[in-house]
Phi, psi and omega in degrees: 000135182290143176274001178251143172199158175228128183233127174275118185270324184206138176243142175224096194066231175270342176294147182210147167271136180219168173233114180257105186269129178230167178300337183257011177133174183257135175259118174280122184249153004293145183221148173262138183247105176296147182267124175243072191314308186251044180068028173202136168281112193309131170084352181235157180266168174299323178298320176300314181298320180293320177296328178281355181065032173293132187266329190206146177234161179238132176245164188253118185298312184296313181297320180288330174298320178288320187204117013271357183104148185296320182298318179296317180296320176297318179299329181270009172097011184091169186300314183303310184290319181300319181278343188065033179252118183257009179264181178299150181217145172245152165231141174273173191272347192097354180297326179293327178291336172303321178279307190293330179261359181242262185296329179299323177291313184293320182272346180066038183230166172253192183295321173239127187302310183246068189301321183257357184262176175271183182254040185288336178266150180293151183303313182293327178292322176299315179300317182297315181296321178294319179298316178299315179299318181300319181289339185269345183271161178293126182302139176242145182285128173295146178258007179210136171230152184232153163222183186294338183274326194195173166245138179244121184251144161262121182300130175285350181275311185223007177080005180285160184261136182222133177260129185240117179244164176303319180297320180293318179300314182292320179298316180292318178298325176298319180288327178294323171091017176295155180289315186240125184234170183236142172294152182285136181219172171246122175271118181276168176282149178294348179250012172294145178280175186293326181296311179295318183296323178296312179298319179296321180297316178295323175298315178302316180297320176298315179297321181291322176299316179293324177299316181296316179301313180296318181299316181293326179294330182287336178051045180266105184284354181260014174224153170225160191236142176255140165275165183230126176278128174240196180120005176057214183267020188255123188300312184297323180288318179299318180296316179297319181291321177297321177294323177299311180298319181296325185278352180252159191272065173270152175285321184227163177259118171259139177243113185238195177093149179280150179241150178284317182220167176295323179294327176296324177302317179293323179296318178300316179296324175303320183289323196250337191294331178286344180274323183288138182302127184284345180273005174254151171289142179246130185240128177264109189283128171074016181239130182193025170288154182303313180292324179300315181294313181297326182276345183248344182298333179287355176267356180099021176283135185256325180219152182224139169236144179193139176274353187303311183299321182281324176295318177302318180300320182288349176257012178085011181267123183250124173286136185248146175289155181303330182287344189278312183060221177093192183275090186257147175293320171221204189297329187237355193248128171246133183246110184285357176292333187296144185301329184296344181264002185303317182250023182274113183269003183278153177290161179297314183211140174270352188250351184263141182251016180288172183298323179296309187284321179284343181278354175082017179287134182271163176298323179296322178293319178297319177302315179297314181301319182296309185285340175274359180059036177277134187294337181302328181302320183295318181293312184296314183291325178293317176302316181298311184295323177292325176299315180297318180296318180290325175299317177302310183294323178297318180289327176296314179299317178295322180296321177292316182299324185255016180058037183233029183298322180296325177295320177297317180297317179296321180298315185275325183272339178084000000 
């Protein structure tokens, strides 16, 4: 009998409460998954994560393969023991690094072109502007190239050459020991055309088939594997890729790939979510903005991973609760780096119970810590942002349970 299972406890439209059972514990879904790229969520301890009631973390296979190396992690007892984390854990396949160290460098783009902006410009105009910008910048050497057989990386650590195959990704993830792993895929750029995206999608399907074969050969009953839907912003490709994932024996549905706009992301979910098996957990890879979560949870997404909240924290950006308001850069973000907060003796929030806010630290003090390059700023702001994310997910789960999800959305989205 499998030690893994996924149970839908309550449905509200397509949104659902779920229980994702793993050998290391149960994840109540929908859930946010903080990113711990190198076996640590930057700036915070495991004790901090537990106090914040974080249920699951994600580590990066490719980065850990480079440093400290799989052999070292095995000597230290595997990822769980090395990190002293006894809860559920995910590892990605390295497929995102195919993009971030490859086309993302060449095209000068991220996963979503206008991650913090609205969608006021047309999709094709966004692509055109990015293409023009790409041609005007100084060319940078890609650190990854792909063919149908493999991805070849130049290490960003020491410049050494590494060949990455689906079999290698699965073997390494097996040794790392995370509960939930991903088949290897290629994440395309948001400005790739349909021809490249089609070829890339077929390559991804070949890689995923090879990942599954390798995974089954390992016979590891303490891991389960997700397939990943690709296909960029193209409807026919997304539908074809969703059917591929649905027709293969994956435990979970991963939804990956770069998007041109946030509205395109919702359109993609419209195309594919009815195709993907509803009895599997669905994970939206690399997406975790407050509005992104609120706008996609109604499509049946169960888990999200994203480095954005913690990366934002290290840049002085504080996510704010709906009750706080104030002088925000956008709907949820206050940045204590700004000069106007230098002499501000007021607390960050009267409504937040995290260590930063309950500890009585003023905005002016945070401003000072940032510009003095004091390490405490990273810990306090990261704790705060993770508290807000967990508060959001808790209210979403409560909203589904009590048939009040729309009220929760109105509260947070305004």
